[in-house]
N, CA, C and O of each residue as an XYZ file, in Angstrom:
744
protein
N     -84.773     45.054    -46.232
C     -83.615     44.500    -45.626
C     -82.237     44.381    -46.403
O     -81.152     44.403    -45.822
N     -82.389     44.254    -47.777
C     -81.412     44.256    -48.445
C     -80.421     45.611    -48.287
O     -79.193     45.662    -48.361
N     -81.227     46.504    -48.086
C     -80.456     47.786    -48.308
C     -79.904     48.006    -46.799
O     -78.858     48.629    -46.618
N     -80.747     47.401    -45.589
C     -79.855     47.221    -44.158
C     -78.651     46.710    -44.304
O     -77.617     47.199    -43.850
N     -78.787     45.342    -45.179
C     -77.804     44.662    -45.094
C     -76.459     45.527    -45.669
O     -75.469     45.774    -44.981
N     -76.666     45.973    -47.238
C     -75.844     46.666    -48.214
C     -75.200     47.860    -47.157
O     -74.012     48.155    -47.288
N     -76.168     48.645    -45.932
C     -75.435     49.877    -45.543
C     -74.413     48.987    -44.573
O     -73.204     49.217    -44.568
N     -74.930     48.098    -43.873
C     -74.033     47.330    -42.945
C     -72.628     46.928    -43.395
O     -71.625     47.253    -42.761
N     -72.604     46.211    -44.513
C     -71.642     45.673    -45.124
C     -70.674     46.529    -45.615
O     -70.605     46.721    -46.829
N     -70.146     46.907    -45.079
C     -69.259     48.414    -45.707
C     -67.915     47.678    -45.834
O     -67.578     46.748    -45.102
N     -67.143     48.216    -46.890
C     -65.549     47.831    -47.470
C     -64.873     47.444    -46.545
O     -64.140     46.484    -46.780
N     -64.867     48.091    -45.037
C     -63.934     48.113    -43.851
C     -64.327     46.998    -43.251
O     -63.471     46.253    -42.774
N     -65.917     46.627    -43.152
C     -66.343     45.253    -42.448
C     -65.706     44.202    -43.108
O     -65.058     43.309    -42.563
N     -65.942     44.359    -44.464
C     -65.517     43.096    -45.677
C     -63.848     42.853    -45.606
O     -63.306     41.760    -45.765
N     -63.253     43.958    -45.366
C     -61.724     43.723    -45.067
C     -61.456     43.013    -43.809
O     -60.642     42.091    -43.759
N     -62.188     43.461    -42.695
C     -62.256     42.861    -41.218
C     -62.171     41.454    -41.326
O     -61.242     40.729    -40.972
N     -63.385     41.110    -41.925
C     -63.949     39.687    -42.048
C     -62.972     38.675    -42.981
O     -62.688     37.496    -42.773
N     -62.645     39.380    -43.859
C     -61.393     38.778    -44.478
C     -60.121     38.385    -43.644
O     -59.542     37.310    -43.800
N     -59.760     39.285    -42.805
C     -58.757     39.047    -41.995
C     -58.916     37.945    -41.077
O     -58.144     37.019    -40.826
N     -60.220     38.254    -40.560
C     -60.396     36.996    -39.648
C     -60.686     35.740    -40.128
O     -60.447     34.771    -39.406
N     -61.260     35.557    -41.453
C     -61.142     34.290    -42.004
C     -59.941     33.944    -42.556
O     -59.847     32.725    -42.696
N     -58.829     34.667    -42.982
C     -57.394     34.516    -43.120
C     -56.778     33.730    -41.626
O     -56.320     32.598    -41.470
N     -56.964     34.710    -40.778
C     -56.367     34.260    -39.563
C     -56.802     32.758    -38.969
O     -56.024     31.953    -38.459
N     -58.279     32.580    -39.168
C     -58.715     31.223    -38.911
C     -58.099     30.141    -39.472
O     -57.752     29.136    -38.853
N     -57.897     30.436    -41.197
C     -57.341     29.227    -41.632
C     -55.987     29.003    -41.548
O     -55.607     27.875    -41.864
N     -55.001     29.978    -41.126
C     -53.839     30.026    -40.995
C     -53.651     29.052    -39.454
O     -52.905     28.100    -39.224
N     -54.559     29.679    -38.663
C     -54.643     28.831    -37.020
C     -54.926     27.338    -37.327
O     -54.380     26.411    -36.727
N     -55.877     27.192    -38.369
C     -56.134     25.732    -38.580
C     -54.740     24.884    -39.288
O     -54.330     23.786    -38.913
N     -54.234     25.621    -40.262
C     -53.199     24.714    -40.681
C     -52.037     24.588    -40.056
O     -51.243     23.657    -40.196
N     -51.889     25.840    -39.123
C     -50.849     25.545    -38.052
C     -50.927     24.371    -37.038
O     -49.984     23.668    -36.675
N     -52.468     24.274    -36.576
C     -52.730     23.105    -35.590
C     -52.493     21.838    -36.286
O     -51.867     20.964    -35.688
N     -52.872     21.652    -37.353
C     -52.539     20.402    -38.226
C     -50.857     20.102    -38.006
O     -50.283     19.120    -37.536
N     -50.325     21.412    -38.569
C     -48.514     21.173    -38.579
C     -48.229     21.032    -37.210
O     -47.218     20.333    -37.131
N     -48.680     21.398    -35.944
C     -48.139     21.193    -34.673
C     -48.790     19.887    -34.353
O     -47.998     19.257    -33.653
N     -50.027     19.111    -34.583
C     -50.194     17.818    -34.194
C     -49.096     16.958    -35.134
O     -48.369     16.151    -34.554
N     -48.988     17.119    -36.469
C     -48.120     16.305    -36.979
C     -46.689     16.224    -36.558
O     -45.983     15.222    -36.674
N     -46.327     17.387    -36.054
C     -44.862     17.479    -35.606
C     -44.801     16.904    -34.287
O     -43.907     16.094    -34.040
N     -45.762     17.271    -33.292
C     -45.823     16.783    -31.992
C     -45.906     15.336    -32.029
O     -45.122     14.747    -31.286
N     -46.747     14.591    -32.789
C     -46.899     13.408    -32.677
C     -45.664     12.764    -33.312
O     -45.207     11.760    -32.767
N     -45.189     13.159    -34.210
C     -43.622     12.481    -34.819
C     -42.511     12.635    -33.660
O     -41.572     11.841    -33.603
N     -42.642     13.582    -32.836
C     -41.673     13.741    -31.752
C     -42.075     12.885    -30.787
O     -41.245     12.269    -30.119
N     -43.367     12.753    -30.608
C     -43.482     11.709    -29.470
C     -43.613     10.064    -29.872
O     -44.163      9.171    -29.227
N     -42.965      9.997    -31.069
C     -42.986      8.362    -31.618
C     -44.317      7.874    -31.688
O     -44.535      6.726    -31.301
N     -45.470      8.754    -32.235
C     -46.619      8.575    -32.556
C     -47.075      8.212    -34.019
O     -46.441      8.833    -34.871
N     -47.933      7.436    -34.455
C     -48.296      7.423    -35.586
C     -48.708      8.843    -36.223
O     -49.879      9.220    -36.266
N     -47.778      9.482    -36.642
C     -48.344     11.026    -37.108
C     -49.195     11.052    -38.303
O     -50.050     11.937    -38.331
N     -49.127     10.338    -39.179
C     -49.888     10.220    -40.219
C     -51.152     10.164    -40.101
O     -51.954     10.853    -40.733
N     -51.477      9.093    -39.040
C     -52.974      9.187    -38.561
C     -53.570     10.285    -37.809
O     -54.709     10.740    -37.912
N     -52.450     10.703    -36.897
C     -53.091     11.931    -36.301
C     -53.106     13.010    -37.044
O     -53.761     13.952    -36.597
N     -52.328     13.208    -38.518
C     -52.622     14.229    -39.315
C     -53.972     14.176    -39.912
O     -54.590     15.196    -40.219
N     -54.471     12.847    -40.091
C     -55.971     13.111    -40.845
C     -57.103     12.938    -39.800
O     -58.298     12.806    -40.063
N     -56.570     12.958    -38.657
C     -57.679     12.921    -37.400
C     -57.706     14.930    -37.016
O     -58.669     15.533    -36.544
N     -56.572     15.441    -37.344
C     -56.269     16.941    -37.081
C     -57.317     17.543    -38.233
O     -57.872     18.620    -38.015
N     -57.540     16.888    -39.332
C     -58.308     17.640    -40.348
C     -59.503     17.874    -39.908
O     -60.053     18.797    -40.509
N     -60.172     17.343    -39.009
C     -61.312     17.558    -38.601
C     -61.306     18.790    -37.597
O     -60.915     18.653    -36.438
N     -61.826     20.176    -38.175
C     -61.634     21.120    -37.493
C     -62.002     21.185    -35.746
O     -62.998     20.686    -35.222
N     -60.995     21.878    -35.107
C     -61.083     21.878    -33.799
C     -61.061     20.201    -32.813
O     -60.226     19.819    -31.992
N     -62.395     19.464    -33.345
C     -62.451     18.389    -32.548
C     -61.106     17.503    -32.721
O     -60.669     17.013    -31.680
N     -60.546     17.296    -33.675
C     -59.294     16.543    -34.001
C     -58.177     17.040    -33.448
O     -57.472     16.144    -32.984
N     -57.664     18.315    -33.293
C     -56.974     18.888    -32.420
C     -56.947     18.435    -30.613
O     -56.027     18.014    -29.913
N     -58.481     18.767    -30.281
C     -58.865     18.526    -28.745
C     -58.637     16.911    -28.711
O     -58.017     16.563    -27.706
N     -58.911     16.114    -29.373
C     -58.798     14.549    -29.488
C     -57.387     14.080    -29.393
O     -57.027     13.155    -28.665
N     -56.458     14.913    -30.325
C     -54.917     14.434    -29.864
C     -54.450     15.115    -28.693
O     -53.610     14.565    -27.980
N     -54.972     16.431    -28.371
C     -54.223     16.791    -26.999
C     -54.746     15.988    -25.732
O     -54.098     15.949    -24.686
N     -56.110     15.276    -25.924
C     -56.401     14.266    -24.793
C     -55.811     12.872    -25.024
O     -56.074     12.050    -24.146
N     -55.071     12.469    -26.038
C     -54.974     11.040    -26.226
C     -53.355     10.936    -26.501
O     -52.788      9.844    -26.480
N     -52.554     12.357    -26.801
C     -51.189     11.902    -27.102
C     -50.449     11.458    -26.136
O     -50.714     11.837    -24.995
N     -49.486     10.666    -26.334
C     -48.478     10.346    -25.603
C     -47.622     11.236    -24.802
O     -47.075     12.198    -25.341
N     -47.442     10.935    -23.326
C     -47.374     11.650    -22.075
C     -45.602     12.598    -22.394
O     -45.320     13.771    -22.150
N     -44.878     11.675    -22.901
C     -43.524     11.975    -23.228
C     -43.027     11.960    -24.592
O     -43.483     11.199    -25.446
N     -41.990     12.888    -24.827
C     -41.269     13.001    -26.153
C     -40.414     11.523    -26.336
O     -40.148     10.710    -25.450
N     -40.118     11.467    -27.626
C     -39.180     10.160    -27.772
C     -37.962     10.428    -27.038
O     -37.350      9.746    -26.217
N     -37.776     11.446    -27.467
C     -36.003     12.010    -26.923
C     -36.312     11.680    -25.358
O     -35.652     10.800    -24.805
N     -37.221     12.324    -24.716
C     -37.352     12.140    -23.228
C     -37.770     10.694    -22.627
O     -37.634     10.333    -21.458
N     -38.283      9.992    -23.651
C     -38.348      8.523    -23.340
C     -36.704      7.977    -23.383
O     -36.245      7.260    -22.494
N     -36.064      8.349    -24.335
C     -34.704      7.500    -24.561
C     -33.783      7.806    -23.344
O     -33.147      6.917    -22.778
N     -33.739      9.463    -22.877
C     -32.943      9.827    -21.746
C     -33.412      9.057    -20.294
O     -32.642      8.721    -19.395
N     -34.869      8.876    -20.319
C     -35.108      7.962    -19.075
C     -34.589      6.718    -19.122
O     -33.968      6.313    -18.139
N     -34.742      5.922    -20.225
C     -34.192      4.581    -20.569
C     -32.481      4.534    -20.133
O     -31.899      3.726    -19.408
N     -31.988      5.635    -20.821
C     -30.467      5.801    -20.337
C     -30.081      6.024    -19.031
O     -29.009      5.577    -18.622
N     -30.936      6.755    -18.225
C     -30.548      6.870    -16.956
C     -30.855      5.645    -16.060
O     -30.205      5.163    -15.133
N     -32.218      5.229    -16.694
C     -32.100      3.669    -15.624
C     -31.080      2.917    -16.180
O     -30.488      2.348    -15.263
N     -30.587      2.644    -17.289
C     -29.476      1.868    -17.658
C     -28.236      2.168    -17.002
O     -27.408      1.290    -16.755
N     -28.033      3.729    -16.629
C     -26.997      3.912    -15.743
C     -27.032      3.641    -14.634
O     -26.039      3.232    -14.032
N     -28.527      3.851    -13.936
C     -28.395      3.405    -12.600
C     -28.346      1.774    -12.149
O     -27.890      1.276    -11.119
N     -28.937      1.189    -13.218
C     -28.735     -0.334    -13.134
C     -27.174     -0.711    -13.178
O     -26.749     -1.582    -12.418
N     -26.343     -0.060    -14.059
C     -25.093     -0.226    -14.127
C     -24.232     -0.128    -12.996
O     -23.308     -0.879    -12.682
N     -24.849      1.374    -12.159
C     -24.080      1.603    -10.710
C     -24.364      0.605    -10.026
O     -23.423     -0.063     -9.595
N     -25.589      0.246     -9.754
C     -25.871     -0.958     -8.904
C     -25.512     -2.408     -9.075
O     -25.791     -3.288     -8.260
N     -24.911     -2.567    -10.130
C     -24.121     -3.803    -10.560
C     -22.850     -4.022     -9.851
O     -22.399     -5.150     -9.655
N     -22.127     -2.652     -9.369
C     -21.120     -2.651     -8.769
C     -21.251     -3.289     -7.507
O     -20.265     -3.767     -6.945
N     -22.384     -3.333     -7.021
C     -22.571     -3.639     -5.469
C     -23.226     -5.255     -5.962
O     -23.388     -5.666     -7.111
N     -23.480     -5.868     -4.824
C     -23.708     -7.160     -4.769
C     -24.195     -7.526     -3.345
O     -24.000     -6.758     -2.403
N     -24.928     -8.889     -3.182
C     -24.725     -9.499     -1.752
C     -23.874    -10.628     -1.805
O     -23.531    -11.282     -2.790
N     -23.539    -10.790     -0.445
C     -22.633    -12.249     -0.100
C     -23.659    -13.008     -0.135
O     -24.769    -12.829      0.365
N     -23.110    -14.188     -0.968
C     -24.002    -15.386     -1.422
C     -24.279    -16.202      0.184
O     -25.157    -17.058      0.295
N     -23.455    -15.815      1.273
C     -23.771    -16.488      2.370
C     -24.756    -15.853      3.389
O     -25.753    -16.355      3.908
N     -24.186    -14.552      3.548
C     -25.385    -13.897      4.784
C     -26.156    -13.028      3.998
O     -27.201    -12.619      4.502
N     -25.811    -12.608      2.698
C     -26.737    -11.606      2.142
C     -26.576    -10.202      2.485
O     -27.541     -9.446      2.368
N     -25.243     -9.705      2.971
C     -24.770     -8.797      3.507
C     -24.358     -7.809      2.087
O     -23.860     -8.403      1.131
N     -24.561     -6.452      2.001
C     -24.351     -5.912      0.580
C     -22.768     -5.434      0.694
O     -22.145     -4.819      1.560
N     -22.424     -5.983     -0.535
C     -20.879     -6.016     -0.608
C     -20.409     -5.136     -2.138
O     -21.053     -5.211     -3.185
N     -19.466     -4.527     -1.990
C     -18.761     -4.168     -3.514
C     -18.319     -4.833     -4.216
O     -17.772     -5.815     -3.715
N     -18.298     -4.739     -5.352
C     -17.745     -5.673     -6.518
C     -16.324     -6.133     -6.458
O     -15.836     -7.149     -6.953
N     -15.670     -5.051     -5.654
C     -14.136     -5.560     -5.617
C     -13.867     -6.193     -4.134
O     -12.786     -6.659     -3.775
N     -14.783     -6.138     -3.519
C     -14.606     -7.283     -2.351
C     -13.811     -8.513     -2.597
O     -13.922     -9.291     -3.545
N     -12.849     -8.575     -1.416
C     -12.435    -10.229     -1.682
C     -13.164    -10.972     -0.467
O     -13.595    -12.107     -0.671
N     -13.309    -10.410      0.715
C     -13.923    -11.055      1.746
C     -15.051    -10.241      2.108
O     -15.003     -9.016      1.997
N     -16.369    -11.034      2.663
C     -17.372    -10.105      3.242
C     -17.000     -9.654      4.368
O     -16.370    -10.388      5.129
N     -17.228     -8.699      4.619
C     -17.012     -7.731      5.952
C     -17.748     -8.511      6.965
O     -17.278     -8.655      8.094
N     -18.640     -8.913      6.690
C     -19.839     -9.142      7.738
C     -19.306    -10.838      8.247
O     -18.980    -11.003      9.423
N     -19.273    -11.725      7.504
C     -19.196    -13.228      7.782
C     -17.641    -13.947      7.205
O     -17.240    -15.105      7.317
N     -17.023    -12.798      6.593
C     -15.632    -13.153      6.366
C     -15.712    -14.344      5.185
O     -14.782    -15.124      4.982
N     -16.785    -14.354      4.550
C     -16.694    -15.711      3.334
C     -16.081    -14.813      2.271
O     -16.226    -13.621      1.998
N     -15.073    -16.166      1.581
C     -14.146    -15.463      0.478
C     -15.124    -15.246     -0.819
O     -15.810    -16.133     -1.326
N     -15.052    -14.013     -1.207
C     -15.879    -13.599     -2.181
C     -14.993    -13.910     -3.539
O     -15.503    -14.468     -4.510
N     -13.862    -13.567     -3.512
C     -13.123    -13.607     -4.861
C     -11.524    -13.924     -4.270
O     -11.005    -13.708     -3.175
N     -11.026    -14.523     -5.504
C      -9.497    -15.002     -5.344
C      -8.624    -13.624     -5.590
O      -8.955    -12.575     -6.143
N      -7.305    -14.046     -4.932
C      -6.510    -12.870     -5.350
C      -5.247    -13.607     -6.213
O      -4.824    -14.758     -6.101
N      -4.794    -12.495     -7.134
C      -3.807    -13.211     -7.946
C      -2.268    -12.814     -7.096
O      -1.805    -11.807     -6.558
N      -1.753    -14.420     -7.364
C      -0.671    -14.423     -6.636
C       0.612    -13.500     -7.070
O       1.642    -13.418     -6.402
N       0.380    -12.854     -8.244
C       1.439    -12.001     -8.757
C       1.501    -10.525     -8.261
O       2.428     -9.953     -7.689
N       0.174    -10.015     -8.657
C      -0.186     -8.805     -8.685
C      -1.231     -8.444     -7.600
O      -1.560     -7.299     -7.292
N      -1.642     -9.446     -7.139
C      -2.672     -9.394     -5.664
C      -3.719     -8.492     -6.258
O      -3.919     -7.506     -5.548
N      -4.459     -8.541     -7.377
C      -5.770     -7.735     -7.801
C      -6.770     -8.919     -7.508
O      -6.446    -10.104     -7.432
N      -7.910     -8.455     -7.372
C      -9.032     -9.230     -6.908
C      -9.377     -9.932     -8.324
O      -9.367     -9.306     -9.385
N      -9.654    -11.170     -8.224
C      -9.858    -12.202     -9.455
C     -11.193    -12.997     -9.387
O     -11.426    -13.780     -8.466
N     -11.983    -12.778    -10.322
C     -13.444    -13.595     -9.913
C     -13.146    -15.009     -9.836
O     -12.011    -15.291    -10.220
N     -13.931    -16.059     -9.405
C     -13.474    -17.062     -9.398
C     -13.548    -18.195    -10.195
O     -13.147    -19.347    -10.029
N     -14.387    -17.408    -11.467
C     -14.453    -18.150    -12.650
C     -13.209    -18.033    -13.662
O     -13.084    -18.786    -14.627
N     -12.358    -17.070    -13.360
C     -11.242    -16.439    -14.100
C     -10.309    -17.843    -14.186
O     -10.441    -18.622    -13.242
N      -9.371    -18.210    -15.271
C      -8.619    -19.076    -15.305
C      -7.263    -18.307    -15.583
O      -6.205    -18.932    -15.654
N      -7.312    -17.214    -15.705
C      -5.890    -16.292    -15.971
C      -6.304    -14.831    -15.543
O      -7.403    -14.354    -15.824
N      -5.279    -14.134    -14.805
C      -5.415    -12.832    -14.614
C      -5.569    -11.811    -15.504
O      -4.700    -11.673    -16.365
N      -6.440    -11.115    -15.471
C      -6.742    -10.186    -16.785
C      -5.731     -9.093    -16.570
O      -5.560     -8.376    -17.556
N      -4.936     -8.771    -15.366
C      -4.126     -7.784    -15.071
C      -2.551     -7.713    -15.163
O      -1.828     -6.721    -15.077
N      -2.113     -9.463    -15.424
C      -0.804     -9.353    -15.176
C      -0.537    -10.742    -16.177
O       0.564    -11.237    -16.419
N      -1.859    -11.210    -16.675
C      -1.605    -12.465    -17.522
C      -1.128    -13.942    -16.858
O      -0.980    -14.993    -17.482
N      -0.956    -13.751    -15.608
C      -0.846    -14.992    -14.874
C      -1.776    -15.923    -14.898
O      -2.958    -15.595    -14.795
N      -1.461    -17.028    -15.016
C      -2.482    -18.371    -15.110
C      -3.029    -18.545    -13.505
O      -2.186    -18.670    -12.617
N      -4.125    -18.545    -13.257
C      -4.724    -19.154    -12.199
C      -4.519    -20.504    -11.659
O      -5.183    -21.406    -12.169
N      -3.736    -20.775    -10.744
C      -3.504    -22.169    -10.402
C      -4.401    -22.885     -9.671
O      -4.895    -22.713     -8.556
N      -4.574    -24.117    -10.907
C      -5.592    -25.089    -10.373
C      -7.044    -24.754    -10.196
O      -7.790    -25.280     -9.370
N      -7.378    -23.774    -11.105
C      -8.722    -23.081    -10.847
C      -9.274    -22.623     -9.480
O      -8.406    -22.423     -8.631
N     -10.255    -22.467     -9.196
C     -10.633    -21.848     -7.895
C     -10.188    -22.663     -6.596
O     -10.348    -23.877     -6.474
N      -9.679    -21.927     -5.761
C      -9.127    -22.463     -4.403
C     -10.605    -22.813     -3.618
O     -11.813    -22.755     -3.846
N      -9.802    -23.155     -2.695
C     -11.202    -23.476     -1.536
C     -11.868    -22.119     -1.349
O     -11.161    -21.116     -1.446
N     -13.078    -22.010     -1.107
C     -13.836    -21.113     -0.707
C     -13.213    -20.294      0.691
O     -12.794    -19.137      0.643
N     -13.235    -20.914      1.602
C     -12.980    -20.545      3.154
C     -11.678    -20.023      3.057
O     -11.443    -18.963      3.636
N     -10.505    -20.776      2.215
C      -9.265    -20.509      2.124
C      -8.725    -18.934      1.950
O      -9.241    -18.123      1.181
N      -7.691    -18.693      2.735
C      -7.524    -16.971      2.527
C      -6.054    -17.261      2.238
O      -5.282    -17.814      3.022
N      -5.732    -16.769      0.878
C      -4.295    -16.720      0.446
C      -3.682    -15.314      0.611
O      -4.073    -14.286      0.057
N      -2.583    -15.458      1.527
C      -2.086    -14.402      1.740
C      -1.451    -13.486      0.784
O      -0.922    -13.962     -0.221
N      -1.448    -11.944      1.040
C      -0.747    -11.492     -0.050
C       0.789    -11.821     -0.434
O       1.375    -12.555      0.362
N       1.369    -11.451     -1.346
C       2.780    -11.731     -1.097
C       3.780    -10.333     -0.721
O       3.772     -9.139     -1.019
N       4.579    -11.203      0.067
C       5.242     -9.824      0.878
C       4.634     -9.625      2.168
O       4.947     -8.707      2.927
N       3.654    -10.604      2.434
C       3.064    -10.449      3.898
C       3.701    -11.407      4.490
O       3.989    -12.366      3.773
N       4.071    -11.451      5.794
C       4.353    -12.782      6.769
C       3.280    -13.367      7.178
O       2.251    -12.863      7.626
N       3.641    -14.794      6.956
C       2.811    -15.659      7.444
C       3.131    -16.424      8.653
O       4.335    -16.473      8.908
N       2.374    -17.009      9.426
C       2.749    -17.718     10.422
C       2.547    -19.225     10.512
O       1.485    -19.811     10.300
N       3.672    -19.752     10.845
C       3.594    -21.523     10.633
C       3.151    -21.989     12.204
O       3.016    -21.306     13.219
N       2.997    -23.320     11.988
C       2.619    -23.702     13.077
C       3.688    -23.757     14.367
O       3.235    -23.741     15.512
N       5.054    -23.820     14.135
C       6.181    -23.267     14.868
C       6.249    -22.098     15.542
O       6.819    -22.128     16.633
N       5.716    -20.869     15.076
C       5.858    -19.715     15.506
C       4.447    -19.209     16.104
O       4.447    -18.125     16.687
N       3.324    -19.891     15.999
C       2.140    -20.054     16.440
C       2.068    -20.365     17.859
O       1.436    -19.760     18.725
N       2.955    -21.604     17.996
C       2.828    -22.215     19.458
C       3.516    -21.553     20.337
O       3.062    -21.624     21.479
N       4.647    -20.809     20.167
C       5.141    -20.132     21.169
C       4.302    -18.802     21.563
O       4.471    -18.224     22.637
N       3.575    -18.471     20.784
C       2.532    -16.942     20.863
C       1.756    -17.615     21.904
O       1.693    -17.026     22.983
N       0.968    -19.082     21.752
C       0.001    -19.563     22.456
C       0.718    -19.677     23.816
O       0.057    -19.431     24.826
N       1.920    -20.003     23.920
C       2.471    -20.799     25.321
C       2.872    -19.437     25.957
O       2.869    -19.466     27.188
N       3.166    -18.423     25.474
C       3.591    -17.057     26.294
C       2.377    -16.713     27.072
O       2.644    -16.463     28.248
N       0.840    -16.607     26.692
C       0.222    -15.980     27.569
C      -0.194    -17.038     28.641
O      -0.661    -16.699     29.729
N      -0.019    -18.190     28.315
C      -0.330    -19.367     29.270
C       0.880    -19.123     30.594
O       0.403    -18.929     31.712
N       2.306    -19.135     30.461
C       3.184    -18.839     31.231
C       3.191    -17.587     31.978
O       3.570    -17.591     33.149
N       2.781    -16.449     31.370
C       2.379    -15.225     32.207
C       1.433    -15.523     32.992
O       1.622    -15.156     34.151
N       0.304    -16.154     32.749
C      -1.109    -16.536     33.775
C      -0.394    -17.322     34.907
O      -0.538    -16.973     36.079
N       0.565    -18.640     34.472
C       1.082    -19.105     35.399
C       2.015    -18.285     36.320
O       2.167    -18.585     37.504
N       2.607    -17.284     35.759
C       3.719    -16.740     36.885
C       2.577    -15.969     38.129
O       2.553    -16.100     39.353
N       1.703    -15.148     37.195
C       0.805    -14.198     37.626
C       0.124    -15.145     39.150
O      -0.057    -14.527     40.199
N      -0.174    -16.592     39.051
C      -0.696    -17.309     39.792
C       0.070    -17.755     40.853
O      -0.379    -17.842     41.996
N       1.601    -18.146     40.429
C       2.586    -17.910     41.417
C       2.769    -16.793     42.286
O       2.760    -17.022     43.496
N       2.931    -15.637     41.887
C       3.126    -14.669     42.350
C       1.793    -14.305     43.461
O       2.024    -13.762     44.541
N       0.730    -14.595     43.132
C      -0.368    -14.408     43.990
C      -0.336    -14.849     45.266
O      -0.620    -14.304     46.333
N       0.285    -16.546     44.820
C       0.179    -17.910     46.038
C       1.368    -17.244     47.020
O       1.320    -17.374     48.244
N       2.385    -16.554     46.367
C       3.562    -16.194     47.209
C       3.282    -14.817     48.082
O       3.908    -14.530     49.102
N       2.488    -14.215     47.643
C       2.190    -13.114     48.474
C       0.927    -13.415     49.386
O       0.521    -12.564     50.177
C-alpha cells in the first residue's frame, strides 16, 4: 500500500495540493476580513463578528444570515431623506378652523377665509400671530395679534367707508325701482 501511495503522491500532485491549501487559507483569511469590514460598515459589533468568523465556513454563513440589512451610510442617507421630506411637509399645514390644507405663507384660508397670519403694515409680509416685531422690516407689530377674523388692508389699497358703501347699495335698488316703473308704464 505504501508503494501505491508513493507512486500516486508525485511531486506534481504535492505542489497542486499545496496550492489548493494555500488558496483555501487565503480564502479563509479574506472571508474574515470581509466579515469584519462589512460588520464595521453596517454599524454592527465588528469585533464580535470577527470572533464568530474565525469558525471556518459556519461563521461566515452565520454572519450572512444575521447581518444588518443596510450599511450605516445608507441608513444615514435614509434618515436625511426622511428629514428633508418632513421639512418639505412642514411648509404645508392645515387650517385650524376647517382643516383645509394650506401653505405656510398663506394669510387667509382659501376655503373658509379664516385669518391664518397677520400682515405687516409697513412691508406687507405675512407675520406669525405670535411675533411682536416684523423680521423683514423691524417694525413692531401694533398691540399684539389683532382679531383673527379682521382683515387688514394692504397699504396703498383703497378702503371702503360706510359713506361710499351706502350709495353703492342704493344704486342697485334705484335701478330695480326704475325697471319696475318702466314695466308698469309699458
